[in-house]
C-alpha positions, 0 to 999 in steps of 0.5 A: 814384833810388830812383824807379827803384827803386819804379816797378820794384815797382808793374810788378811788382804790377801785371803780376801782378795783370793776369795775376790771378796773386795768389797771387804777391802777398800780399794784404793787407785794411788792418786798421782799426788799419792805416790810419794806421801803414803801417809796421805792415803792413810789420811783420806783412808782412814781420816788420820796419818798413822796407818802409812805403814799399812798403806806401804805394806799393802802397796808392796813398799818398805820405807818412806820415801820409796815411790808406791806403785801407780796401781789399784792396791787394797787396804783392810777396812777400818774395822777390821784394822781395829780387830787385828789391831786388838788381837795383836795389841793384847800381846803388845805386839805392835808396839815396837 
């Protein structure tokens, strides 16, 4: 069920990138100190390490330990992420 939530995040980011609305996203250039630690990007972008799955999704990786590409990625803004979480948390999709 969590895949539905992650797909919503991916669709949100992809739509904004396709529409050239990256001003409504966090534009992040993955640094060399971040390649092996998506939780570090989550901390720097969102203030906590809980959103490492969002970072991995946006970077195109599947698991912790898989190196992130040394490139630019786009992350949802905190407000957008909160809205999507609320939408899917109400249907208990995020939990598992």
